[in-house]
C-alpha positions in Angstrom: 0.0 0.2 -0.2 3.0 2.2 0.6 4.3 1.7 -2.4 0.8 2.6 -4.4 0.5 6.0 -2.3 4.2 6.6 -3.5 3.4 6.3 -7.1 -0.2 8.1 -6.9 1.8 10.6 -5.1 4.4 11.0 -7.7 2.1 10.9 -10.6 0.7 14.1 -8.9 3.6 15.9 -7.9 4.0 15.8 -12.1 1.3 16.8 -13.3 1.2 19.8 -15.3 5.0 19.4 -15.5 4.9 16.4 -18.3 6.5 18.1 -21.2 9.5 19.0 -18.5 9.3 15.5 -16.9 9.1 13.6 -20.5 12.0 15.8 -22.0 14.4 15.5 -18.7 14.0 11.6 -19.7 14.6 12.0 -23.1 11.3 10.6 -24.2 10.1 13.2 -27.2 6.2 14.0 -27.7 4.7 16.8 -29.4 4.4 20.1 -28.0 0.5 20.0 -28.8 -2.5 18.3 -28.8 -3.3 18.7 -32.3 -0.1 17.6 -33.4 0.7 13.5 -34.3 4.4 12.2 -34.2 5.8 9.1 -34.2 5.1 6.7 -31.0 8.4 7.0 -28.0 7.3 3.7 -27.3 6.4 1.5 -29.9 8.0 3.7 -32.7 4.4 3.6 -35.0 4.0 6.5 -37.0 0.3 6.4 -37.6 -1.0 9.2 -34.9 0.5 9.3 -31.9 -1.0 12.6 -30.0 0.4 13.8 -26.7 -3.2 15.3 -25.2 -1.9 15.6 -21.7 -5.5 16.0 -20.5 -5.8 18.1 -16.9 -2.0 17.9 -16.8 -2.3 14.3 -16.4 0.2 13.7 -19.3 -2.3 11.5 -21.0 -1.5 10.2 -24.7 -3.0 7.6 -27.4 -1.5 5.7 -29.9 -3.0 4.0 -32.8 -0.9 1.3 -32.5 0.2 0.4 -29.1 -2.8 1.7 -27.2 -3.4 4.9 -25.0 -2.5 6.1 -21.1 -1.2 8.5 -19.0 2.3 9.8 -18.4 3.9 7.3 -15.9 2.5 4.6 -18.1 4.3 5.9 -21.0 7.5 6.2 -18.9 6.9 2.7 -18.1 6.2 1.8 -21.8 9.4 3.5 -23.3 11.8 2.6 -20.4 10.3 -1.3 -20.2 9.8 -0.9 -16.1 7.3 -1.7 -13.4 5.2 1.2 -11.9 7.6 1.5 -9.5 10.6 1.8 -11.2 9.0 4.3 -13.1 7.7 6.8 -10.3 11.1 6.9 -9.0 12.5 8.0 -12.3 9.4 10.6 -13.0 10.7 11.4 -8.6 14.3 12.2 -9.7 13.4 14.6 -12.7 11.2 16.5 -10.6 13.8 17.5 -8.0 15.6 18.9 -11.0 13.0 20.7 -12.6 13.0 24.4 -12.2 9.3 25.2 -10.7 9.6 28.7 -11.9 10.6 30.6 -14.7 12.8 33.9 -14.0 10.8 36.8 -13.1 11.8 40.4 -14.7 11.0 42.7 -11.5 11.0 46.3 -11.8 10.2 47.8 -7.9 10.6 51.1 -6.8 12.8 51.9 -3.9 10.5 52.0 -1.2 10.6 50.1 2.0 8.1 47.4 0.5 10.7 46.7 -1.8 13.0 44.7 0.2 10.3 43.0 1.8 8.6 42.4 -1.7 11.6 40.9 -2.8 12.3 38.8 0.1 9.2 36.9 -0.4 9.4 36.6 -3.9 12.6 34.8 -3.9 11.1 32.1 -1.6 7.5 31.8 -3.3 7.3 28.9 -6.3 5.0 29.0 -9.6 1.9 27.5 -9.4 -2.0 26.8 -8.5 -3.3 28.2 -5.6 -5.9 26.3 -3.4 -7.8 29.4 -3.2 -8.7 29.7 -6.6 -9.0 25.9 -7.4 -11.6 25.7 -4.6 -13.4 28.3 -7.0 -13.1 26.2 -10.3 -10.3 28.3 -11.6 -7.5 26.0 -12.7 -4.4 26.6 -14.5 -3.6 29.9 -13.7 -0.3 30.0 -11.9 1.6 32.7 -9.9 4.0 32.9 -7.2 3.1 30.7 -4.0 4.0 31.3 -0.6 5.2 28.1 2.1 1.2 28.3 4.0 -0.1 28.1 0.0 -0.8 32.4 -0.2 -0.7 33.5 -3.7 1.8 36.8 -3.7 0.2 39.0 -5.9 2.5 42.1 -7.6 0.9 45.4 -8.3 2.3 48.2 -10.8 1.7 51.6 -11.0 1.3 53.5 -14.2 4.8 53.3 -15.2 5.1 49.5 -14.6 7.1 49.4 -12.0 5.8 47.1 -8.8 4.5 49.7 -6.2 2.5 47.3 -3.8 1.7 43.7 -3.5 -2.0 41.4 -2.1 -1.3 38.2 -0.2 -4.5 35.9 -0.7 -4.0 32.9 1.8 -6.3 29.7 0.9 -9.4 30.4 2.7 -9.7 34.0 1.1 -8.3 36.4 3.7 -6.2 39.1 1.6 -4.2 41.4 3.0 -1.5 44.4 1.6 2.3 44.6 2.3 3.1 46.8 4.6 4.5 50.3 2.5 2.4 49.1 -0.4 1.2 52.5 -2.7 -2.5 50.9 -3.3 -3.4 53.6 -4.9 -3.6 53.5 -8.8 -1.7 50.3 -8.5 -3.3 46.9 -10.4 -2.6 43.7 -11.6 -3.1 42.8 -15.5 -4.4 39.1 -16.2 -2.3 38.2 -18.8 -4.2 38.7 -22.6 -3.0 37.8 -26.7 -4.3 41.1 -27.9 -1.8 43.9 -27.6 -4.2 46.9 -28.5 -7.6 45.0 -26.3 -11.0 46.3 -27.9 -12.2 45.8 -24.4 -10.9 46.5 -20.5 -12.6 45.3 -17.8 -11.9 46.7 -14.2 -12.7 44.4 -11.0 -12.0 44.5 -7.1 -11.0 40.7 -6.8 -8.3 39.0 -8.6 -11.0 35.8 -8.9 -13.6 38.4 -9.7 -10.9 38.9 -12.5 -10.1 36.0 -13.6 -13.8 35.1 -14.4 -14.2 37.6 -16.5 -11.1 36.9 -19.0 -13.3 33.2 -19.1 -16.5 35.3 -19.9 -14.4 37.9 -22.3 -11.0 35.8 -23.6 -10.3 39.1 -25.9 -10.7 41.5 -23.4 -7.9 42.7 -20.7 -9.2 42.2 -17.2 -7.5 44.4 -14.2 -7.4 43.7 -10.9 -8.3 47.1 -9.0 -7.9 45.5 -5.5 -10.8 47.4 -3.6 -13.9 49.6 -4.7 -12.2 52.5 -3.7 -9.6 52.1 -6.4 -11.6 51.7 -8.9 -11.5 55.3 -10.3 -8.2 55.9 -10.1 -7.1 52.5 -12.2 -9.9 53.1 -14.3 -8.8 56.6 -15.4 -5.2 54.9 -16.4 -7.0 52.2 -18.1 -8.6 55.1 -19.7 -5.1 57.4 -20.8 -3.5 54.0 -22.0 -6.5 52.5 -24.3 -8.1 55.7 -25.3 -10.6 53.4 -28.0 -11.2 50.7 -25.2 -14.8 50.3 -23.9 -14.4 49.9 -20.6 -16.5 47.6 -18.2 -16.6 48.4 -14.6 -17.4 44.1 -13.5 -18.9 45.6 -10.3 -19.9 43.7 -6.8 -23.1 43.8 -5.9 -22.8 44.7 -2.4 -26.5 44.3 -0.7 -27.4 44.8 2.4 -30.3 45.3 4.2 -30.6 49.3 5.0 -26.8 50.3 3.7 -25.3 51.7 0.3 -24.4 49.1 -2.4 -20.8 50.4 -2.1 -19.7 48.2 -4.9 -22.6 49.3 -7.2 -21.8 53.3 -6.0 -17.9 52.9 -6.6 -18.4 51.4 -10.3 -20.5 53.7 -11.4 -18.3 56.8 -10.4 -15.3 55.4 -12.1 -17.3 54.4 -15.3 -19.1 57.6 -15.6 -15.2 59.3 -15.3 -14.1 57.6 -18.0 -17.5 56.9 -20.0 -17.4 53.8 -18.8 -19.8 50.7 -18.8 -21.4 48.6 -15.7 -21.8 44.8 -15.7 -23.9 44.4 -12.2 -24.1 40.8 -11.4 -28.2 39.6 -10.8 -28.7 38.7 -7.2 -30.2 39.2 -3.9 -27.7 38.8 -1.9 -24.0 40.8 -2.1 -22.4 38.6 -4.7 -19.7 39.1 -7.4 -18.9 37.5 -11.2 -17.1 35.2 -10.0 -20.1 33.9 -7.2 -22.1 34.0 -10.6 -19.9 31.7 -12.4 -19.6 29.2 -9.8 -23.1 29.3 -9.0 -24.6 29.2 -12.8 -21.7 27.7 -14.7 -19.9 30.1 -17.3 -21.9 29.8 -20.0 -25.0 31.2 -18.5 -22.7 33.7 -16.1 -21.7 35.2 -19.6 -25.1 36.1 -21.2 -25.8 37.3 -17.9 -22.9 39.4 -17.7 -23.5 40.9 -20.9 -27.2 41.4 -20.6 -26.6 43.2 -17.4 -24.4 46.0 -19.4 -25.3 49.4 -18.8 -23.7 53.2 -18.6 -24.7 55.8 -15.7 -25.5 58.0 -18.4 -29.1 55.8 -19.1 -30.2 56.1 -15.4 -29.8 60.0 -15.3 -31.7 60.1 -18.9 -34.2 58.0 -17.4 -34.1 60.9 -13.9 -34.8 63.7 -17.0 -38.4 62.7 -17.4 -39.7 61.7 -14.6 -43.5 62.1 -15.3 -43.2 59.2 -18.1 -44.1 56.0 -16.3 -41.6 53.0 -16.9 -41.0 49.4 -15.4 -38.2 50.1 -12.5 -36.1 46.3 -12.0 -35.3 46.1 -8.6 -33.8 43.2 -6.7 -37.3 42.3 -5.4 -39.1 42.6 -8.1 -40.3 44.4 -11.3 -42.6 47.2 -10.7 -44.7 50.0 -12.6 -43.9 53.6 -11.2 -46.0 56.2 -12.4 -44.9 59.6 -11.6 -47.1 62.3 -10.9 -46.0 65.8 -8.9 -47.9 67.7 -6.2 -49.9 70.7 -7.9 -49.3 72.8 -4.5 -46.2 71.1 -3.5 -44.6 70.2 -6.9 -42.9 67.4 -4.6 -43.0 64.7 -6.8 -44.6 61.3 -6.2 -44.4 57.8 -7.7 -47.5 55.2 -7.6 -45.9 52.1 -7.4 -47.2 48.7 -8.8 -45.9 45.7 -7.8 -45.9 43.2 -12.0 -43.4 40.1 -10.6 -40.5 38.9 -9.1 -37.2 39.8 -10.9 -37.1 38.6 -14.8 -34.7 39.4 -16.9 -34.6 38.9 -20.8 -31.0 37.3 -21.6 -31.4 36.0 -25.2 -33.8 35.3 -28.3 -33.8 31.8 -29.0 -34.8 29.4 -32.2 -36.0 25.7 -32.3 -36.9 23.7 -35.6 -40.2 25.9 -35.3 -40.3 28.4 -32.6 -38.7 31.1 -31.8 -38.1 32.2 -27.8 -37.5 34.7 -25.1 -35.0 33.3 -22.8 -35.7 34.8 -19.4 -33.5 34.9 -16.7 -35.7 34.7 -13.1 -35.4 34.5 -9.4 -38.8 31.7 -8.0 -40.3 33.0 -5.0 -38.9 31.7 -2.1 -35.2 31.1 -3.6 -32.1 32.5 -4.0 -30.6 31.2 -7.9 -32.1 32.5 -10.5 -34.1 30.4 -12.9 -33.7 30.4 -16.7 -36.7 29.5 -18.5 -37.4 29.7 -22.7 -40.9 31.0 -23.3 -42.5 30.3 -26.8 -43.0 34.0 -28.4 -46.5 32.7 -29.2 -47.1 32.7 -25.6 -46.3 35.9 -24.3 -48.7 37.9 -22.6 -51.2 35.0 -23.0 -52.5 32.5 -20.3 -50.6 29.8 -21.5 -46.9 32.2 -21.0 -48.6 33.1 -17.3 -48.7 29.2 -16.6 -45.9 28.4 -17.4 -44.4 30.9 -15.2 -46.4 30.1 -12.3 -45.5 26.3 -13.0 -41.4 27.5 -12.4 -42.4 29.1 -9.1 -42.6 32.5 -9.9 -45.1 35.2 -9.0 -46.7 37.1 -11.6 -49.3 40.1 -10.6 -53.1 39.1 -10.9 -54.0 42.7 -12.5 -54.9 42.3 -16.3 -53.9 45.9 -16.9 -50.2 44.7 -15.0 -50.1 41.4 -17.0 -50.2 43.5 -20.2 -48.0 46.2 -19.2 -45.3 43.4 -17.9 -45.9 41.5 -21.5 -44.7 44.5 -23.3 -42.0 45.1 -21.5 -40.7 41.7 -21.7 -41.6 41.9 -25.8 -39.7 45.0 -26.0 -36.4 44.1 -24.0 -33.3 44.3 -26.2 -31.0 41.2 -26.4 -29.2 40.2 -29.6 -28.0 37.0 -28.0 -28.7 33.9 -30.0 -29.8 30.8 -28.0 -30.4 27.2 -29.3 -33.6 25.9 -27.8 -33.8 21.7 -27.7 -35.6 18.8 -26.8 -33.2 16.4 -26.9 -30.3 15.7 -25.2 -26.4 14.8 -26.5 -24.3 16.6 -29.4 -26.1 20.0 -29.8 -23.7 23.2 -31.1 -21.0 21.8 -30.6 -21.3 20.3 -26.5 -23.1 17.7 -24.8 -26.5 18.5 -23.4 -27.4 15.7 -20.4 -30.9 14.5 -19.7 -30.6 16.7 -16.5 -29.6 19.8 -18.3 -26.0 19.7 -17.6 -23.8 21.3 -20.7 -20.6 19.3 -21.0 -18.0 21.6 -23.5 -18.8 25.0 -24.6 -21.6 25.3 -27.6 -20.9 27.6 -30.3 -24.5 29.1 -28.8 -25.7 29.1 -25.7 -27.9 26.2 -25.7 -31.5 25.6 -23.5 -32.6 22.4 -23.1 -36.9 22.2 -23.5 -36.9 18.3 -23.0 -38.1 16.2 -20.0 -36.5 13.0 -19.0 -37.6 10.4 -15.9 -34.5 9.7 -14.8 -33.4 13.3 -14.3 -33.0 13.4 -11.1 -30.8 10.3 -11.4 -27.8 12.1 -12.6 -25.4 13.1 -10.0 -21.8 12.6 -8.9 -20.3 10.6 -6.3 -16.8 9.7 -6.2 -14.1 10.6 -8.8 -13.0 9.5 -12.6 -10.0 8.1 -10.4 -12.0 6.3 -8.1 -14.5 4.8 -10.9 -11.5 3.2 -12.8 -9.8 2.2 -9.5 -12.8 0.3 -8.3 -15.5 -0.5 -11.1 -13.4 -0.6 -13.7 -10.5 -2.6 -12.1 -13.2 -5.2 -10.6 -15.4 -5.5 -14.5 -11.6 -6.2 -16.1 -11.2 -9.8 -16.8 -15.1 -10.4 -17.2 -16.1 -10.0 -21.0 -19.6 -9.7 -20.4 -18.5 -7.0 -17.5 -16.4 -4.9 -19.6 -18.8 -5.4 -22.9 -21.5 -3.5 -20.9 -19.0 -0.7 -19.9 -18.2 -0.8 -23.4 -21.6 -0.2 -24.6 -22.0 3.0 -21.9 -18.5 4.6 -23.7 -20.3 3.7 -26.8 -23.3 6.0 -26.5 -21.6 9.3 -26.9 -19.9 8.3 -29.3 -22.5 7.4 -31.9 -23.5 10.8 -32.7 -20.0 11.8 -33.2 -19.0 9.4 -36.1 -22.9 9.2 -37.3 -23.4 6.3 -36.7 -27.6 4.6 -35.8 -28.3 3.4 -32.3 -28.4 0.4 -31.3 -28.4 -2.4 -28.0 -27.4 -5.1 -26.4 -29.9 -7.4 -24.5 -27.6 -9.6 -22.3 -30.0 -12.5 -21.2 -28.9 -15.6 -18.8 -30.3 -17.6 -15.6 -31.0 -15.8 -12.4 -28.0 -15.2 -10.2 -25.9 -15.0 -13.2 -25.1 -11.2 -12.4 -27.2 -9.5 -15.3 -28.1 -6.9 -12.3 -24.6 -6.2 -11.3 -23.5 -6.0 -14.9 -26.3 -3.8 -15.9 -25.2 -1.0 -12.5 -21.5 -1.2 -13.7 -22.8 0.1 -17.1 -25.3 2.9 -15.2 -22.5 3.9 -12.8 -20.8 5.9 -15.6 -23.7 8.4 -15.8 -25.4 8.5 -12.4 -26.9 6.4 -9.9 -27.6 3.3 -11.2 -30.9 2.3 -9.7 -32.3 6.2 -10.3 -31.3 6.0 -13.9 -32.8 2.5 -14.5 -35.8 2.5 -17.0 -38.5 -0.2 -17.9 -39.7 -2.3 -20.6 -43.0 -2.4 -18.7 -43.8 0.4 -20.6 -45.7 1.6 -23.7 -43.8 1.8 -26.8 -44.7 5.5 -27.0 -43.3 5.6 -23.5 -40.0 4.6 -24.2 -39.7 6.2 -27.3 -40.2 9.8 -25.6 -37.2 8.5 -23.2 -35.4 7.8 -26.3 -35.6 11.1 -27.2 -34.7 12.6 -24.2 -31.2 10.4 -24.3 -30.5 11.4 -27.8 -26.9 10.1 -27.9 -27.0 8.7 -24.5 -27.3 5.4 -22.4 -30.5 3.8 -22.0 -30.4 0.9 -19.0 -33.2 -1.4 -19.4 -34.6 -3.8 -16.1 -35.3 -6.9 -17.4 -37.6 -8.1 -20.2 -39.8 -10.7 -18.4 -40.6 -8.8 -15.6 -44.4 -8.2 -16.1 -43.5 -6.4 -19.3 -46.2 -6.2 -21.8 -44.8 -8.7 -25.1 -46.6 -6.5 -27.7 -45.0 -3.4 -26.0 -41.8 -4.5 -26.4 -42.2 -6.1 -30.0 -43.0 -2.6 -31.3 -40.3 -1.1 -28.8 -37.6 -3.3 -29.7 -37.8 -2.5 -33.7 -39.0 1.5 -32.8 -36.3 2.0 -30.4 -33.6 2.3 -32.7 -35.2 3.8 -35.8 -34.4 7.4 -34.7 -37.7 8.6 -35.4 -40.9 8.7 -33.8 -44.3 8.3 -35.5 -46.1 11.3 -37.0 -48.7 12.3 -34.8 -51.7 15.2 -35.9 -51.4 18.5 -33.9 -55.3 20.1 -32.1 -54.2 23.2 -34.0 -53.9 21.7 -37.2 -51.1 19.7 -39.1 -48.7 17.2 -37.6 -46.3 17.5 -34.4 -42.2 17.8 -34.4 -41.6 14.4 -35.0 -38.8 13.0 -32.1 -35.6 12.0 -33.3 -32.6 10.3 -31.5 -29.3 8.3 -31.3 -29.8 5.9 -28.7 -27.4 3.2 -27.1 -29.8 0.2 -25.2 -28.4 -2.1 -22.6 -31.1 -4.7 -21.5 -30.7 -7.7 -19.2 -33.3 -10.8 -18.8 -34.1 -14.3 -18.3 -34.8 -15.2 -21.5 -33.4 -13.5 -25.6 -35.3 -11.2 -27.4 -36.7 -13.6 -30.0 -38.0 -16.5 -27.2 -39.7 -14.2 -25.4 -41.7 -12.8 -28.1 -42.4 -15.8 -29.8 -43.8 -17.3 -26.4 -47.3 -15.6 -27.4 -46.9 -16.5 -30.8 -45.0 -12.4 -31.8 -43.4 -12.9 -34.6 -39.6 -11.6 -34.8 -38.0 -9.6 -37.3 -34.5 -9.9 -38.1 -34.5 -6.0 -38.2 -35.4 -6.4 -34.1 -32.4 -8.6 -33.9 -29.4 -7.1 -35.6 -30.7 -3.8 -33.6 -31.1 -5.7 -30.1 -28.3 -7.8 -30.0 -28.9 -11.0 -28.2 -25.8 -12.0 -26.3 -25.7 -15.0 -23.9 -23.9 -13.3 -20.6 -20.9 -14.6 -19.2 -20.5 -15.5 -15.4 -17.5 -13.2 -14.3 -14.8 -15.7 -13.4 -12.1 -12.9 -12.1 -12.5 -12.2 -8.7 -9.5 -10.0 -8.3 -8.8 -10.2 -4.4 -11.9 -11.8 -3.5 -12.8 -15.0 -2.6 -15.7 -15.6 -5.3 -18.3 -14.5 -6.6 -20.5 -13.6 -4.4 -18.0 -11.4 -2.6 -17.3 -9.9 -6.3 -20.5 -9.0 -7.1 -20.9 -7.3 -3.5 -18.0 -5.6 -3.7 -18.7 -4.5 -7.6 -22.5 -3.6 -5.8 -21.0 -1.4 -3.2 -18.3 0.2 -5.8 -21.4 1.1 -8.1 -23.2 2.8 -5.0 -20.3 5.2 -4.0 -18.5 5.8 -7.7 -20.7 7.1 -10.2 -21.0 10.2 -12.4 -18.2 11.9 -12.9 -16.4 9.5 -15.5 -19.6 9.7 -18.1 -18.9 13.5 -17.5 -14.9 13.2 -17.9 -15.2 10.7 -20.8 -17.5 13.3 -23.2 -15.6 16.6 -22.4 -12.5 14.5 -23.5 -14.6 13.2 -26.6 -16.0 16.8 -27.0 -12.1 18.4 -26.9 -11.2 15.6 -30.0 -11.6 16.7 -33.6 -14.4 14.7 -35.1 -12.2 13.9 -37.7 -9.8 11.7 -35.5 -12.5 10.1 -33.7 -14.2 9.0 -37.1 -11.0 7.7 -38.5 -10.6 5.6 -35.9 -13.4 4.3 -35.7 -13.2 3.4 -39.5 -9.9 1.6 -38.5 -11.5 -0.8 -36.3 -14.4 -1.1 -38.6 -12.1 -2.5 -41.5 -10.2 -4.8 -38.8 -13.5 -6.6 -37.8 -14.7 -6.6 -41.3 -11.2 -8.1 -42.3 -11.9 -10.7 -39.5 -15.3 -12.2 -40.8 -15.7 -15.5 -42.3 -16.2 -15.4 -46.1 -19.9 -16.9 -45.3 -21.4 -14.0 -42.9 -24.3 -12.3 -44.2 -24.9 -8.7 -44.4 -26.9 -8.6 -41.1 -23.4 -10.1 -39.9 -21.2 -7.2 -41.4 -23.6 -5.0 -39.7 -23.7 -6.4 -36.1 -20.0 -6.6 -36.9 -19.3 -2.6 -37.5 -21.4 -1.9 -34.3 -18.6 -4.3 -32.3 -16.4 -2.1 -33.8 -17.8 0.6 -32.6 -18.0 -0.4 -29.1 -13.7 -0.9 -29.7 -13.5 2.4 -30.8 -15.2 3.6 -27.8 -13.0 1.4 -25.3 -9.8 2.3 -26.7 -10.3 6.1 -27.1 -11.1 5.3 -23.0 -8.5 3.5 -22.0 -7.2 6.2 -19.7 -10.3 5.9 -17.5 -10.6 2.0 -17.5 -6.9 1.2 -17.3 -7.7 -2.0 -19.6 -5.1 -3.1 -22.0 -6.3 -2.8 -25.7 -5.9 -6.1 -26.2 -7.9 -7.1 -23.3 -10.9 -5.0 -24.9 -10.6 -6.7 -27.9 -11.1 -10.2 -26.7 -14.0 -9.7 -24.5 -15.7 -8.1 -27.7 -14.6 -11.0 -29.4 -15.9 -13.5 -27.0 -19.7 -11.6 -26.8 -19.3 -11.3 -30.7 -19.3 -15.5 -31.5 -22.1 -15.5 -28.9 -24.1 -13.8 -30.6 -23.0 -15.4 -33.7 -23.6 -18.4 -32.4 -27.2 -17.5 -31.3 -28.2 -15.8 -34.8 -26.1 -17.9 -37.1 -24.1 -16.7 -39.9 -26.3 -15.9 -43.0 -28.8 -13.3 -43.2 -32.0 -13.9 -40.5 -34.6 -13.9 -43.0 -32.9 -16.7 -45.3 -32.7 -19.0 -42.5 -36.1 -17.9 -41.5 -37.6 -18.5 -45.3 -35.6 -22.1 -45.2 -37.1 -23.1 -41.8 -40.7 -21.8 -43.0 -40.4 -23.8 -46.4 -38.8 -27.3 -44.8 -41.4 -27.1 -42.1 -44.6 -26.4 -45.2 -42.9 -29.4 -47.4 -42.4 -31.7 -44.0 -45.9 -31.7 -43.3 -47.7 -31.4 -46.7 -45.2 -33.3 -48.5 -47.5 -36.8 -48.7 -50.9 -34.9 -47.9 -51.3 -31.9 -50.3 -49.0 -33.2 -52.9 -49.8 -35.9 -55.7 -47.1 -38.4 -56.8 -47.2 -36.9 -60.7 -46.9 -40.3 -61.7 -49.1 -42.4 -59.6 -52.2 -41.9 -62.4 -54.4 -44.3 -59.6 -54.7 -41.1 -57.4 -57.0 -38.3 -58.4 -56.5 -34.8 -57.9 -60.6 -34.6 -56.1 -59.1 -37.1 -53.7 -57.0 -34.7 -52.0 -57.9 -31.7 -49.9 -56.3 -27.9 -51.0 -53.8 -29.6 -53.7 -50.8 -27.6 -53.3 -48.8 -29.3 -56.5 -47.4 -32.5 -57.2 -43.8 -34.2 -56.5 -41.5 -36.5 -58.5 -38.6 -37.9 -57.8 -35.3 -36.3 -58.5 -33.4 -37.2 -61.3 -30.6 -38.3 -59.4 -33.0 -40.7 -57.4 -32.1 -38.7 -53.4 -35.0 -37.2 -52.4 -38.0 -35.4 -53.8 -39.0 -32.4 -56.1 -42.0 -30.2 -54.9 -43.9 -28.8 -58.1 -46.1 -26.2 -55.9 -48.7 -24.2 -57.2 -47.7 -20.6 -57.4 -50.8 -19.6 -55.2 -49.9 -21.4 -52.2 -46.3 -20.3 -52.6 -47.3 -17.1 -52.1 -50.2 -17.2 -49.8 -48.6 -19.8 -47.7 -45.4 -20.8 -47.9 -43.9 -16.7 -48.5 -46.8 -15.3 -46.4 -45.8 -12.3 -44.9 -42.7 -11.6 -46.9 -42.3 -10.2 -50.5 -42.4 -13.8 -52.7 -39.3 -12.6 -54.9 -37.3 -12.3 -52.2 -38.3 -15.6 -50.5 -37.6 -17.3 -53.9 -34.1 -15.5 -54.7 -33.3 -16.5 -50.8 -34.5 -20.1 -51.3 -33.2 -20.4 -55.0 -29.3 -19.2 -53.2 -29.1 -21.8 -50.7 -30.5 -24.9 -53.3 -33.9 -25.5 -52.8 -35.8 -23.3 -55.5 -35.1 -23.9 -59.5 -35.6 -20.3 -60.5 -36.0 -19.3 -63.6 -34.2 -15.7 -65.5 -37.4 -14.0 -65.0 -40.5 -14.9 -62.3 -40.2 -17.2 -59.6 -42.4 -20.5 -61.4 -42.0 -22.4 -64.6 -43.5 -24.9 -66.8 -42.5 -28.1 -65.9 -45.7 -30.9 -65.7 -48.4 -31.2 -67.8 -51.2 -31.1 -66.3 -54.7 -32.2 -68.1 -53.0 -31.8 -71.5 -51.6 -28.7 -70.8 -48.1 -27.1 -69.6 -48.6 -25.8 -66.5 -46.4 -23.0 -64.3 -45.0 -24.9 -61.0 -42.6 -23.2 -58.4 -40.4 -25.9 -58.0 -39.1 -26.3 -54.3 -37.0 -29.1 -52.7 -35.9 -29.7 -49.1 -32.7 -28.2 -47.7 -29.8 -30.3 -47.6 -29.9 -29.8 -43.8 -32.8 -31.9 -43.4 -31.8 -34.6 -45.0 -33.8 -36.5 -48.6 -36.9 -38.3 -49.0 -37.2 -41.3 -50.7 -40.4 -42.5 -52.4 
């Protein structure tokens, strides 16, 4: 255990330093994730990439697989993990922790203190910022973890410094000249078009994420905003200056942050961005609470100039809507004719509501509203169809989301006009489908992963949305769930299905599913939970077959590009609904339904990856009550017999292993799925598609030459599973060879159930053999036995003759019998071609029948059949 802890400690110390560590160890890797190079481990020149995700030194080689920085050292140096960690540790001691910093410091008493403290610091990330989610920002860090922030004056000389402890406590160094001193967040623009001033460091860093093109400036406190703003105006006379103000909301106290910001903005003809809140808050608080996308939208929507407020007061008798922290008010000003005193009549309209954007779906336009529901301190975003603004449906929509709106009709009309006339140019995409939207991934609970091209609002619903929680970390899931699944093919297959779900949309593949079947206590539930834990709490995410086909289709639309775990078939399920669902679930489009207002409703579209379990296979389950199973169902939902877990790792038996897996799934879920999707979002689609094509070719090349088209389609689906499992190697630590072997075993098991030929042909062969076996002597006459009379046979099907070879019989069948009985429910021409391909039908060049026998002196047309070779040959 001590060795493992030491290895983990070393890899953590190497985080964000792998380029330097590998360089020192003479291991050449590309400087950028977008560049390819030859693999330093195997020498392969086909797509080695060093993507260094989360600073962990992760890489991917098309020939020898993927891993993290320690894995790469192990491969190149051909040594175990302990030795590799020792090499890395020795290298870290030689690595320079901080680049040399050239300082110009004024000769004041503060200078010596600052220089001494700087010499004792090391460059790195601070716990203070990481706790806020502000990662990858490097500063001088003192021994106790404080940030040492040097502040420059107008001339560029360091005149002050501030320390920030991990708990957020801030202190100016003794002797600092604070007035007019500031810190500039590094910006790529030489001549920025926008300058954003903030009081604190965290707010300025958040502003740099909201507006990456802007120069962001730390002014330390509200009192220093004005002098720093004046300096920025002199340095950047053409720039738009924005004060990212703190909203210092206190009962019965002045809003110092807002007042100081307005004073600074007015002095430099600047703008103010004030976070919408009922409590004291800054833009960093807003980003942590709402995420960067919604925070950016709120930042842009909140912009105003102090001059605008002065203009509003210049016309005191004009009624207007006043936006206050506790809501919207309709203000009707008037003047007392005797005293000249202004009197404002106030009418409450609603809780705080702000229009932050304009949205559009395929068929509707929306107002994107940000509001604070009654009794709630957090804001809520709602997409209201423009057709509902001012209508009963619109007010009902707001009330359902907890917003209070005036009951007075005339005031509601004023509120509707106010919302309709609000100006916001921010474009949003409104969708009721999850999955890949505008370059980012939308989860069924509304979480957006990645950076969308435009903000996205999720207008759909899923019955399992509350199950997408997070417990544990990607590392803890890998070391527990994935580690226990390794070596057990069915468990690895199930997790592979979960990994493949978000990959389907990126490669343009159709949705499909796997149905794992086996007896009770074979580990089906445990296996399903292992796969589901990738995205959330297993029990809360589980769907049921015991529902209508429409219900499952609605859930499929809410799981677009996502993973659908289904409980066991047979647990009170409706066989008819299962039969319809198994086919419709993977069509990717719902039924056309009429709308009450005329026309048709919007079609539901989706791509889903389903994982189902049951004691029997799908075909046997549906056939038990006479339901006909189409081959299309069997290549969309693949029947794979479960293989019981055989690798128990350090547990005594299967029962102990299953209990450990159950505990692992309940304590580690959700985090890995989000990290996996974030990884996919960071990759180029072309790379993912090319990788999928490589494995597709390998799987098709490995098939037997007798494989039918349906078997090839399933092989392509297994190649997609392998693509996902190989790309996800850093999240599972499964060797590439073991992943392939697990999938190959499951594919072979599926082939044993399905067969190598197309399933329709097999069905036609079996049904034809059954007909000839059952009716060969009762409904067919011996053509050469003239003692038999045709009227002695009920429902005459045709005539039989002995094959010229003397082996077996040939059945000359009336075409009507062939079409209406043997090929019933299928296309007769297709059935005839399929039977001809296996040697059971003599097919002419045109049509399906030929003139063969003379009946009552007339040459008649018959479909010429014989039994399949697998059924043996009859004799007279």
